[in-house]
PDB file with SEQRES, HELIX, SHEET and CRYST1 records, atoms N, CA, C and O in Angstrom:
SEQRES   1 A   75  MET MET ARG ASN CYS ILE ARG LEU ASP LEU GLU CYS ALA          
SEQRES   2 A   75  ALA ILE CYS SER ALA ALA ALA GLN LEU MET SER MET GLY          
SEQRES   3 A   75  SER SER VAL ALA ALA ARG VAL CYS ALA ILE CYS ALA GLU          
SEQRES   4 A   75  VAL CYS GLU ALA CYS ALA GLU GLU CYS SER LYS HIS ASP          
SEQRES   5 A   75  GLU ALA HIS CYS LYS GLU CYS ALA GLU ALA CYS ARG ALA          
SEQRES   6 A   75  CYS ALA ALA GLU CYS ARG LYS MET ALA ALA                      
HELIX    1 AA1 ARG A    3  MET A   25  1                                  23    
HELIX    2 AA2 ALA A   30  CYS A   48  1                                  19    
HELIX    3 AA3 ALA A   54  ALA A   74  1                                  21    
CRYST1    1.000    1.000    1.000  90.00  90.00  90.00 P 1           1          
ATOM      1  N   MET A   1    -100.850 155.069 -99.226  1.00  0.00           N  
ATOM      2  CA  MET A   1     -99.426 154.901 -99.371  1.00  0.00           C  
ATOM      3  C   MET A   1     -98.700 156.255 -99.361  1.00  0.00           C  
ATOM      4  O   MET A   1     -97.609 156.374 -98.803  1.00  0.00           O  
ATOM      5  N   MET A   2     -99.291 157.238 -99.960  1.00  0.00           N  
ATOM      6  CA  MET A   2     -98.656 158.555-100.044  1.00  0.00           C  
ATOM      7  C   MET A   2     -99.186 159.526 -98.990  1.00  0.00           C  
ATOM      8  O   MET A   2     -98.776 160.686 -98.961  1.00  0.00           O  
ATOM      9  N   ARG A   3    -100.079 159.073 -98.136  1.00  0.00           N  
ATOM     10  CA  ARG A   3    -100.710 159.967 -97.163  1.00  0.00           C  
ATOM     11  C   ARG A   3     -99.692 160.695 -96.295  1.00  0.00           C  
ATOM     12  O   ARG A   3     -99.768 161.913 -96.138  1.00  0.00           O  
ATOM     13  N   ASN A   4     -98.744 159.959 -95.734  1.00  0.00           N  
ATOM     14  CA  ASN A   4     -97.746 160.584 -94.867  1.00  0.00           C  
ATOM     15  C   ASN A   4     -96.853 161.534 -95.655  1.00  0.00           C  
ATOM     16  O   ASN A   4     -96.459 162.585 -95.150  1.00  0.00           O  
ATOM     17  N   CYS A   5     -96.539 161.168 -96.875  1.00  0.00           N  
ATOM     18  CA  CYS A   5     -95.709 162.015 -97.732  1.00  0.00           C  
ATOM     19  C   CYS A   5     -96.411 163.350 -97.997  1.00  0.00           C  
ATOM     20  O   CYS A   5     -95.803 164.413 -97.875  1.00  0.00           O  
ATOM     21  N   ILE A   6     -97.664 163.286 -98.351  1.00  0.00           N  
ATOM     22  CA  ILE A   6     -98.429 164.507 -98.637  1.00  0.00           C  
ATOM     23  C   ILE A   6     -98.569 165.359 -97.378  1.00  0.00           C  
ATOM     24  O   ILE A   6     -98.436 166.581 -97.442  1.00  0.00           O  
ATOM     25  N   ARG A   7     -98.834 164.729 -96.241  1.00  0.00           N  
ATOM     26  CA  ARG A   7     -98.950 165.467 -94.977  1.00  0.00           C  
ATOM     27  C   ARG A   7     -97.652 166.201 -94.668  1.00  0.00           C  
ATOM     28  O   ARG A   7     -97.667 167.375 -94.297  1.00  0.00           O  
ATOM     29  N   LEU A   8     -96.525 165.501 -94.822  1.00  0.00           N  
ATOM     30  CA  LEU A   8     -95.236 166.137 -94.553  1.00  0.00           C  
ATOM     31  C   LEU A   8     -94.932 167.245 -95.554  1.00  0.00           C  
ATOM     32  O   LEU A   8     -94.345 168.263 -95.188  1.00  0.00           O  
ATOM     33  N   ASP A   9     -95.324 167.060 -96.807  1.00  0.00           N  
ATOM     34  CA  ASP A   9     -95.152 168.126 -97.811  1.00  0.00           C  
ATOM     35  C   ASP A   9     -95.881 169.393 -97.370  1.00  0.00           C  
ATOM     36  O   ASP A   9     -95.334 170.493 -97.448  1.00  0.00           O  
ATOM     37  N   LEU A  10     -97.110 169.230 -96.911  1.00  0.00           N  
ATOM     38  CA  LEU A  10     -97.908 170.385 -96.484  1.00  0.00           C  
ATOM     39  C   LEU A  10     -97.323 171.036 -95.234  1.00  0.00           C  
ATOM     40  O   LEU A  10     -97.268 172.262 -95.137  1.00  0.00           O  
ATOM     41  N   GLU A  11     -96.888 170.219 -94.282  1.00  0.00           N  
ATOM     42  CA  GLU A  11     -96.263 170.762 -93.071  1.00  0.00           C  
ATOM     43  C   GLU A  11     -94.976 171.500 -93.411  1.00  0.00           C  
ATOM     44  O   GLU A  11     -94.694 172.569 -92.869  1.00  0.00           O  
ATOM     45  N   CYS A  12     -94.205 170.919 -94.310  1.00  0.00           N  
ATOM     46  CA  CYS A  12     -92.944 171.536 -94.716  1.00  0.00           C  
ATOM     47  C   CYS A  12     -93.202 172.886 -95.383  1.00  0.00           C  
ATOM     48  O   CYS A  12     -92.531 173.873 -95.081  1.00  0.00           O  
ATOM     49  N   ALA A  13     -94.168 172.920 -96.281  1.00  0.00           N  
ATOM     50  CA  ALA A  13     -94.496 174.186 -96.956  1.00  0.00           C  
ATOM     51  C   ALA A  13     -94.928 175.241 -95.942  1.00  0.00           C  
ATOM     52  O   ALA A  13     -94.547 176.406 -96.060  1.00  0.00           O  
ATOM     53  N   ALA A  14     -95.709 174.847 -94.960  1.00  0.00           N  
ATOM     54  CA  ALA A  14     -96.201 175.792 -93.959  1.00  0.00           C  
ATOM     55  C   ALA A  14     -95.073 176.344 -93.101  1.00  0.00           C  
ATOM     56  O   ALA A  14     -95.011 177.550 -92.863  1.00  0.00           O  
ATOM     57  N   ILE A  15     -94.179 175.476 -92.633  1.00  0.00           N  
ATOM     58  CA  ILE A  15     -93.103 175.954 -91.762  1.00  0.00           C  
ATOM     59  C   ILE A  15     -92.071 176.753 -92.559  1.00  0.00           C  
ATOM     60  O   ILE A  15     -91.483 177.699 -92.034  1.00  0.00           O  
ATOM     61  N   CYS A  16     -91.849 176.384 -93.814  1.00  0.00           N  
ATOM     62  CA  CYS A  16     -90.927 177.155 -94.660  1.00  0.00           C  
ATOM     63  C   CYS A  16     -91.468 178.563 -94.893  1.00  0.00           C  
ATOM     64  O   CYS A  16     -90.720 179.540 -94.849  1.00  0.00           O  
ATOM     65  N   SER A  17     -92.755 178.657 -95.137  1.00  0.00           N  
ATOM     66  CA  SER A  17     -93.367 179.960 -95.337  1.00  0.00           C  
ATOM     67  C   SER A  17     -93.260 180.804 -94.077  1.00  0.00           C  
ATOM     68  O   SER A  17     -92.919 181.985 -94.143  1.00  0.00           O  
ATOM     69  N   ALA A  18     -93.548 180.204 -92.939  1.00  0.00           N  
ATOM     70  CA  ALA A  18     -93.456 180.932 -91.671  1.00  0.00           C  
ATOM     71  C   ALA A  18     -92.022 181.386 -91.411  1.00  0.00           C  
ATOM     72  O   ALA A  18     -91.796 182.522 -90.995  1.00  0.00           O  
ATOM     73  N   ALA A  19     -91.062 180.508 -91.652  1.00  0.00           N  
ATOM     74  CA  ALA A  19     -89.659 180.867 -91.424  1.00  0.00           C  
ATOM     75  C   ALA A  19     -89.246 182.026 -92.328  1.00  0.00           C  
ATOM     76  O   ALA A  19     -88.582 182.961 -91.880  1.00  0.00           O  
ATOM     77  N   ALA A  20     -89.635 181.965 -93.585  1.00  0.00           N  
ATOM     78  CA  ALA A  20     -89.284 183.041 -94.527  1.00  0.00           C  
ATOM     79  C   ALA A  20     -89.894 184.368 -94.090  1.00  0.00           C  
ATOM     80  O   ALA A  20     -89.233 185.406 -94.136  1.00  0.00           O  
ATOM     81  N   GLN A  21     -91.143 184.333 -93.671  1.00  0.00           N  
ATOM     82  CA  GLN A  21     -91.799 185.565 -93.224  1.00  0.00           C  
ATOM     83  C   GLN A  21     -91.102 186.143 -91.997  1.00  0.00           C  
ATOM     84  O   GLN A  21     -90.862 187.348 -91.924  1.00  0.00           O  
ATOM     85  N   LEU A  22     -90.779 185.285 -91.040  1.00  0.00           N  
ATOM     86  CA  LEU A  22     -90.137 185.760 -89.816  1.00  0.00           C  
ATOM     87  C   LEU A  22     -88.739 186.308 -90.096  1.00  0.00           C  
ATOM     88  O   LEU A  22     -88.334 187.312 -89.511  1.00  0.00           O  
ATOM     89  N   MET A  23     -88.005 185.647 -90.990  1.00  0.00           N  
ATOM     90  CA  MET A  23     -86.673 186.161 -91.339  1.00  0.00           C  
ATOM     91  C   MET A  23     -86.782 187.516 -92.018  1.00  0.00           C  
ATOM     92  O   MET A  23     -85.984 188.412 -91.745  1.00  0.00           O  
ATOM     93  N   SER A  24     -87.761 187.674 -92.898  1.00  0.00           N  
ATOM     94  CA  SER A  24     -87.908 188.945 -93.615  1.00  0.00           C  
ATOM     95  C   SER A  24     -88.314 190.076 -92.675  1.00  0.00           C  
ATOM     96  O   SER A  24     -88.064 191.247 -92.962  1.00  0.00           O  
ATOM     97  N   MET A  25     -88.932 189.731 -91.567  1.00  0.00           N  
ATOM     98  CA  MET A  25     -89.339 190.725 -90.575  1.00  0.00           C  
ATOM     99  C   MET A  25     -88.228 191.032 -89.576  1.00  0.00           C  
ATOM    100  O   MET A  25     -88.342 191.965 -88.781  1.00  0.00           O  
ATOM    101  N   GLY A  26     -87.153 190.245 -89.616  1.00  0.00           N  
ATOM    102  CA  GLY A  26     -86.092 190.410 -88.635  1.00  0.00           C  
ATOM    103  C   GLY A  26     -86.515 189.957 -87.253  1.00  0.00           C  
ATOM    104  O   GLY A  26     -86.053 190.492 -86.245  1.00  0.00           O  
ATOM    105  N   SER A  27     -87.392 188.975 -87.208  1.00  0.00           N  
ATOM    106  CA  SER A  27     -87.956 188.493 -85.946  1.00  0.00           C  
ATOM    107  C   SER A  27     -86.890 187.900 -85.033  1.00  0.00           C  
ATOM    108  O   SER A  27     -85.939 187.268 -85.494  1.00  0.00           O  
ATOM    109  N   SER A  28     -87.060 188.110 -83.752  1.00  0.00           N  
ATOM    110  CA  SER A  28     -86.136 187.559 -82.764  1.00  0.00           C  
ATOM    111  C   SER A  28     -86.304 186.047 -82.600  1.00  0.00           C  
ATOM    112  O   SER A  28     -85.454 185.402 -81.987  1.00  0.00           O  
ATOM    113  N   VAL A  29     -87.376 185.475 -83.130  1.00  0.00           N  
ATOM    114  CA  VAL A  29     -87.598 184.027 -83.023  1.00  0.00           C  
ATOM    115  C   VAL A  29     -87.291 183.298 -84.332  1.00  0.00           C  
ATOM    116  O   VAL A  29     -87.469 182.083 -84.417  1.00  0.00           O  
ATOM    117  N   ALA A  30     -86.840 184.017 -85.336  1.00  0.00           N  
ATOM    118  CA  ALA A  30     -86.599 183.413 -86.653  1.00  0.00           C  
ATOM    119  C   ALA A  30     -85.601 182.263 -86.577  1.00  0.00           C  
ATOM    120  O   ALA A  30     -85.812 181.229 -87.211  1.00  0.00           O  
ATOM    121  N   ALA A  31     -84.533 182.417 -85.828  1.00  0.00           N  
ATOM    122  CA  ALA A  31     -83.515 181.367 -85.747  1.00  0.00           C  
ATOM    123  C   ALA A  31     -84.097 180.089 -85.152  1.00  0.00           C  
ATOM    124  O   ALA A  31     -83.790 178.992 -85.618  1.00  0.00           O  
ATOM    125  N   ARG A  32     -84.928 180.223 -84.134  1.00  0.00           N  
ATOM    126  CA  ARG A  32     -85.547 179.036 -83.530  1.00  0.00           C  
ATOM    127  C   ARG A  32     -86.518 178.376 -84.495  1.00  0.00           C  
ATOM    128  O   ARG A  32     -86.585 177.149 -84.567  1.00  0.00           O  
ATOM    129  N   VAL A  33     -87.261 179.172 -85.227  1.00  0.00           N  
ATOM    130  CA  VAL A  33     -88.191 178.619 -86.214  1.00  0.00           C  
ATOM    131  C   VAL A  33     -87.406 177.944 -87.336  1.00  0.00           C  
ATOM    132  O   VAL A  33     -87.837 176.914 -87.853  1.00  0.00           O  
ATOM    133  N   CYS A  34     -86.272 178.505 -87.716  1.00  0.00           N  
ATOM    134  CA  CYS A  34     -85.435 177.887 -88.742  1.00  0.00           C  
ATOM    135  C   CYS A  34     -84.912 176.523 -88.284  1.00  0.00           C  
ATOM    136  O   CYS A  34     -84.798 175.600 -89.090  1.00  0.00           O  
ATOM    137  N   ALA A  35     -84.600 176.398 -87.014  1.00  0.00           N  
ATOM    138  CA  ALA A  35     -84.147 175.107 -86.491  1.00  0.00           C  
ATOM    139  C   ALA A  35     -85.256 174.063 -86.614  1.00  0.00           C  
ATOM    140  O   ALA A  35     -85.003 172.921 -86.997  1.00  0.00           O  
ATOM    141  N   ILE A  36     -86.474 174.458 -86.289  1.00  0.00           N  
ATOM    142  CA  ILE A  36     -87.617 173.550 -86.427  1.00  0.00           C  
ATOM    143  C   ILE A  36     -87.866 173.254 -87.898  1.00  0.00           C  
ATOM    144  O   ILE A  36     -88.171 172.120 -88.269  1.00  0.00           O  
ATOM    145  N   CYS A  37     -87.736 174.271 -88.728  1.00  0.00           N  
ATOM    146  CA  CYS A  37     -87.924 174.106 -90.166  1.00  0.00           C  
ATOM    147  C   CYS A  37     -86.948 173.068 -90.710  1.00  0.00           C  
ATOM    148  O   CYS A  37     -87.332 172.242 -91.539  1.00  0.00           O  
ATOM    149  N   ALA A  38     -85.716 173.091 -90.269  1.00  0.00           N  
ATOM    150  CA  ALA A  38     -84.719 172.117 -90.714  1.00  0.00           C  
ATOM    151  C   ALA A  38     -85.153 170.700 -90.356  1.00  0.00           C  
ATOM    152  O   ALA A  38     -84.996 169.778 -91.157  1.00  0.00           O  
ATOM    153  N   GLU A  39     -85.695 170.528 -89.160  1.00  0.00           N  
ATOM    154  CA  GLU A  39     -86.165 169.205 -88.734  1.00  0.00           C  
ATOM    155  C   GLU A  39     -87.317 168.717 -89.615  1.00  0.00           C  
ATOM    156  O   GLU A  39     -87.340 167.559 -90.031  1.00  0.00           O  
ATOM    157  N   VAL A  40     -88.253 169.594 -89.890  1.00  0.00           N  
ATOM    158  CA  VAL A  40     -89.407 169.230 -90.715  1.00  0.00           C  
ATOM    159  C   VAL A  40     -88.958 168.931 -92.145  1.00  0.00           C  
ATOM    160  O   VAL A  40     -89.434 167.977 -92.760  1.00  0.00           O  
ATOM    161  N   CYS A  41     -88.052 169.739 -92.670  1.00  0.00           N  
ATOM    162  CA  CYS A  41     -87.544 169.505 -94.023  1.00  0.00           C  
ATOM    163  C   CYS A  41     -86.824 168.162 -94.121  1.00  0.00           C  
ATOM    164  O   CYS A  41     -86.980 167.448 -95.112  1.00  0.00           O  
ATOM    165  N   GLU A  42     -86.050 167.818 -93.120  1.00  0.00           N  
ATOM    166  CA  GLU A  42     -85.363 166.523 -93.116  1.00  0.00           C  
ATOM    167  C   GLU A  42     -86.356 165.370 -93.078  1.00  0.00           C  
ATOM    168  O   GLU A  42     -86.183 164.377 -93.785  1.00  0.00           O  
ATOM    169  N   ALA A  43     -87.394 165.495 -92.259  1.00  0.00           N  
ATOM    170  CA  ALA A  43     -88.417 164.449 -92.191  1.00  0.00           C  
ATOM    171  C   ALA A  43     -89.125 164.306 -93.529  1.00  0.00           C  
ATOM    172  O   ALA A  43     -89.405 163.193 -93.975  1.00  0.00           O  
ATOM    173  N   CYS A  44     -89.411 165.424 -94.162  1.00  0.00           N  
ATOM    174  CA  CYS A  44     -90.064 165.408 -95.464  1.00  0.00           C  
ATOM    175  C   CYS A  44     -89.149 164.765 -96.503  1.00  0.00           C  
ATOM    176  O   CYS A  44     -89.599 163.946 -97.304  1.00  0.00           O  
ATOM    177  N   ALA A  45     -87.884 165.129 -96.493  1.00  0.00           N  
ATOM    178  CA  ALA A  45     -86.922 164.555 -97.438  1.00  0.00           C  
ATOM    179  C   ALA A  45     -86.807 163.050 -97.255  1.00  0.00           C  
ATOM    180  O   ALA A  45     -86.759 162.299 -98.229  1.00  0.00           O  
ATOM    181  N   GLU A  46     -86.763 162.618 -96.014  1.00  0.00           N  
ATOM    182  CA  GLU A  46     -86.652 161.188 -95.734  1.00  0.00           C  
ATOM    183  C   GLU A  46     -87.864 160.433 -96.271  1.00  0.00           C  
ATOM    184  O   GLU A  46     -87.722 159.375 -96.884  1.00  0.00           O  
ATOM    185  N   GLU A  47     -89.047 160.978 -96.041  1.00  0.00           N  
ATOM    186  CA  GLU A  47     -90.264 160.320 -96.516  1.00  0.00           C  
ATOM    187  C   GLU A  47     -90.333 160.335 -98.041  1.00  0.00           C  
ATOM    188  O   GLU A  47     -90.635 159.314 -98.659  1.00  0.00           O  
ATOM    189  N   CYS A  48     -90.057 161.482 -98.646  1.00  0.00           N  
ATOM    190  CA  CYS A  48     -90.145 161.584-100.107  1.00  0.00           C  
ATOM    191  C   CYS A  48     -89.140 160.686-100.805  1.00  0.00           C  
ATOM    192  O   CYS A  48     -89.417 160.174-101.890  1.00  0.00           O  
ATOM    193  N   SER A  49     -87.981 160.490-100.201  1.00  0.00           N  
ATOM    194  CA  SER A  49     -86.954 159.661-100.828  1.00  0.00           C  
ATOM    195  C   SER A  49     -87.335 158.184-100.854  1.00  0.00           C  
ATOM    196  O   SER A  49     -86.679 157.395-101.534  1.00  0.00           O  
ATOM    197  N   LYS A  50     -88.367 157.801-100.139  1.00  0.00           N  
ATOM    198  CA  LYS A  50     -88.848 156.417-100.142  1.00  0.00           C  
ATOM    199  C   LYS A  50     -89.644 156.078-101.401  1.00  0.00           C  
ATOM    200  O   LYS A  50     -89.883 154.905-101.689  1.00  0.00           O  
ATOM    201  N   HIS A  51     -90.048 157.091-102.142  1.00  0.00           N  
ATOM    202  CA  HIS A  51     -90.915 156.890-103.292  1.00  0.00           C  
ATOM    203  C   HIS A  51     -90.129 157.049-104.590  1.00  0.00           C  
ATOM    204  O   HIS A  51     -89.166 157.814-104.655  1.00  0.00           O  
ATOM    205  N   ASP A  52     -90.550 156.318-105.622  1.00  0.00           N  
ATOM    206  CA  ASP A  52     -89.826 156.303-106.893  1.00  0.00           C  
ATOM    207  C   ASP A  52     -90.227 157.409-107.855  1.00  0.00           C  
ATOM    208  O   ASP A  52     -89.558 157.610-108.869  1.00  0.00           O  
ATOM    209  N   GLU A  53     -91.303 158.129-107.563  1.00  0.00           N  
ATOM    210  CA  GLU A  53     -91.769 159.175-108.470  1.00  0.00           C  
ATOM    211  C   GLU A  53     -90.729 160.291-108.564  1.00  0.00           C  
ATOM    212  O   GLU A  53     -90.091 160.648-107.574  1.00  0.00           O  
ATOM    213  N   ALA A  54     -90.572 160.833-109.769  1.00  0.00           N  
ATOM    214  CA  ALA A  54     -89.577 161.887-109.995  1.00  0.00           C  
ATOM    215  C   ALA A  54     -89.849 163.103-109.117  1.00  0.00           C  
ATOM    216  O   ALA A  54     -88.916 163.701-108.580  1.00  0.00           O  
ATOM    217  N   HIS A  55     -91.125 163.473-108.966  1.00  0.00           N  
ATOM    218  CA  HIS A  55     -91.422 164.657-108.157  1.00  0.00           C  
ATOM    219  C   HIS A  55     -91.062 164.431-106.691  1.00  0.00           C  
ATOM    220  O   HIS A  55     -90.713 165.381-105.990  1.00  0.00           O  
ATOM    221  N   CYS A  56     -91.143 163.198-106.222  1.00  0.00           N  
ATOM    222  CA  CYS A  56     -90.751 162.909-104.839  1.00  0.00           C  
ATOM    223  C   CYS A  56     -89.239 163.030-104.674  1.00  0.00           C  
ATOM    224  O   CYS A  56     -88.765 163.548-103.663  1.00  0.00           O  
ATOM    225  N   LYS A  57     -88.487 162.561-105.651  1.00  0.00           N  
ATOM    226  CA  LYS A  57     -87.024 162.673-105.602  1.00  0.00           C  
ATOM    227  C   LYS A  57     -86.610 164.148-105.631  1.00  0.00           C  
ATOM    228  O   LYS A  57     -85.710 164.560-104.900  1.00  0.00           O  
ATOM    229  N   GLU A  58     -87.273 164.938-106.479  1.00  0.00           N  
ATOM    230  CA  GLU A  58     -86.982 166.373-106.549  1.00  0.00           C  
ATOM    231  C   GLU A  58     -87.325 167.059-105.233  1.00  0.00           C  
ATOM    232  O   GLU A  58     -86.580 167.918-104.761  1.00  0.00           O  
ATOM    233  N   CYS A  59     -88.443 166.681-104.649  1.00  0.00           N  
ATOM    234  CA  CYS A  59     -88.861 167.265-103.367  1.00  0.00           C  
ATOM    235  C   CYS A  59     -87.835 166.930-102.280  1.00  0.00           C  
ATOM    236  O   CYS A  59     -87.455 167.798-101.494  1.00  0.00           O  
ATOM    237  N   ALA A  60     -87.391 165.681-102.239  1.00  0.00           N  
ATOM    238  CA  ALA A  60     -86.410 165.269-101.231  1.00  0.00           C  
ATOM    239  C   ALA A  60     -85.124 166.087-101.362  1.00  0.00           C  
ATOM    240  O   ALA A  60     -84.549 166.516-100.362  1.00  0.00           O  
ATOM    241  N   GLU A  61     -84.682 166.299-102.597  1.00  0.00           N  
ATOM    242  CA  GLU A  61     -83.470 167.083-102.831  1.00  0.00           C  
ATOM    243  C   GLU A  61     -83.658 168.533-102.373  1.00  0.00           C  
ATOM    244  O   GLU A  61     -82.782 169.104-101.724  1.00  0.00           O  
ATOM    245  N   ALA A  62     -84.796 169.116-102.714  1.00  0.00           N  
ATOM    246  CA  ALA A  62     -85.082 170.498-102.320  1.00  0.00           C  
ATOM    247  C   ALA A  62     -85.186 170.616-100.801  1.00  0.00           C  
ATOM    248  O   ALA A  62     -84.706 171.588-100.217  1.00  0.00           O  
ATOM    249  N   CYS A  63     -85.803 169.642-100.172  1.00  0.00           N  
ATOM    250  CA  CYS A  63     -85.951 169.684 -98.715  1.00  0.00           C  
ATOM    251  C   CYS A  63     -84.609 169.557 -98.008  1.00  0.00           C  
ATOM    252  O   CYS A  63     -84.384 170.207 -96.988  1.00  0.00           O  
ATOM    253  N   ARG A  64     -83.727 168.738 -98.531  1.00  0.00           N  
ATOM    254  CA  ARG A  64     -82.391 168.619 -97.935  1.00  0.00           C  
ATOM    255  C   ARG A  64     -81.616 169.928 -98.069  1.00  0.00           C  
ATOM    256  O   ARG A  64     -80.924 170.346 -97.141  1.00  0.00           O  
ATOM    257  N   ALA A  65     -81.735 170.565 -99.218  1.00  0.00           N  
ATOM    258  CA  ALA A  65     -81.063 171.854 -99.418  1.00  0.00           C  
ATOM    259  C   ALA A  65     -81.637 172.904 -98.476  1.00  0.00           C  
ATOM    260  O   ALA A  65     -80.893 173.688 -97.887  1.00  0.00           O  
ATOM    261  N   CYS A  66     -82.955 172.919 -98.334  1.00  0.00           N  
ATOM    262  CA  CYS A  66     -83.600 173.875 -97.437  1.00  0.00           C  
ATOM    263  C   CYS A  66     -83.171 173.628 -95.992  1.00  0.00           C  
ATOM    264  O   CYS A  66     -82.889 174.572 -95.254  1.00  0.00           O  
ATOM    265  N   ALA A  67     -83.121 172.369 -95.594  1.00  0.00           N  
ATOM    266  CA  ALA A  67     -82.707 172.035 -94.226  1.00  0.00           C  
ATOM    267  C   ALA A  67     -81.292 172.539 -93.948  1.00  0.00           C  
ATOM    268  O   ALA A  67     -81.013 173.056 -92.866  1.00  0.00           O  
ATOM    269  N   ALA A  68     -80.401 172.386 -94.929  1.00  0.00           N  
ATOM    270  CA  ALA A  68     -79.022 172.849 -94.749  1.00  0.00           C  
ATOM    271  C   ALA A  68     -78.977 174.363 -94.566  1.00  0.00           C  
ATOM    272  O   ALA A  68     -78.253 174.866 -93.707  1.00  0.00           O  
ATOM    273  N   GLU A  69     -79.749 175.086 -95.370  1.00  0.00           N  
ATOM    274  CA  GLU A  69     -79.781 176.550 -95.242  1.00  0.00           C  
ATOM    275  C   GLU A  69     -80.419 176.975 -93.928  1.00  0.00           C  
ATOM    276  O   GLU A  69     -79.972 177.934 -93.299  1.00  0.00           O  
ATOM    277  N   CYS A  70     -81.454 176.270 -93.514  1.00  0.00           N  
ATOM    278  CA  CYS A  70     -82.120 176.611 -92.245  1.00  0.00           C  
ATOM    279  C   CYS A  70     -81.167 176.392 -91.072  1.00  0.00           C  
ATOM    280  O   CYS A  70     -81.158 177.178 -90.125  1.00  0.00           O  
ATOM    281  N   ARG A  71     -80.366 175.327 -91.131  1.00  0.00           N  
ATOM    282  CA  ARG A  71     -79.390 175.108 -90.062  1.00  0.00           C  
ATOM    283  C   ARG A  71     -78.388 176.257 -89.987  1.00  0.00           C  
ATOM    284  O   ARG A  71     -77.987 176.666 -88.897  1.00  0.00           O  
ATOM    285  N   LYS A  72     -77.986 176.773 -91.143  1.00  0.00           N  
ATOM    286  CA  LYS A  72     -77.094 177.933 -91.159  1.00  0.00           C  
ATOM    287  C   LYS A  72     -77.756 179.139 -90.498  1.00  0.00           C  
ATOM    288  O   LYS A  72     -77.124 179.854 -89.721  1.00  0.00           O  
ATOM    289  N   MET A  73     -79.028 179.359 -90.811  1.00  0.00           N  
ATOM    290  CA  MET A  73     -79.749 180.484 -90.221  1.00  0.00           C  
ATOM    291  C   MET A  73     -79.950 180.310 -88.721  1.00  0.00           C  
ATOM    292  O   MET A  73     -79.984 181.289 -87.976  1.00  0.00           O  
ATOM    293  N   ALA A  74     -80.082 179.060 -88.279  1.00  0.00           N  
ATOM    294  CA  ALA A  74     -80.338 178.798 -86.874  1.00  0.00           C  
ATOM    295  C   ALA A  74     -79.067 178.893 -86.031  1.00  0.00           C  
ATOM    296  O   ALA A  74     -79.128 179.054 -84.812  1.00  0.00           O  
ATOM    297  N   ALA A  75     -77.930 178.793 -86.688  1.00  0.00           N  
ATOM    298  CA  ALA A  75     -76.648 178.778 -85.937  1.00  0.00           C  
ATOM    299  C   ALA A  75     -76.295 180.149 -85.393  1.00  0.00           C  
ATOM    300  O   ALA A  75     -75.261 180.309 -84.745  1.00  0.00           O  
TER     301      ALA A  75                                                      
END                                                                             
């Protein structure tokens, strides 16, 4: 039941880490990675919001906030 949620959590953590590293390096591809990061964060938020556990609700909220910031970076 939680398999997809956990998979998306791990993918989200990985892309967020990569985006942060690339931004800190001033990478020329950081904006494109941030755009992808926003997509992954939104997918993670959507999946986590389907579950009633408090940690899933918190994760969904954090992922939505991250997606909004990533969209700003990608613009």
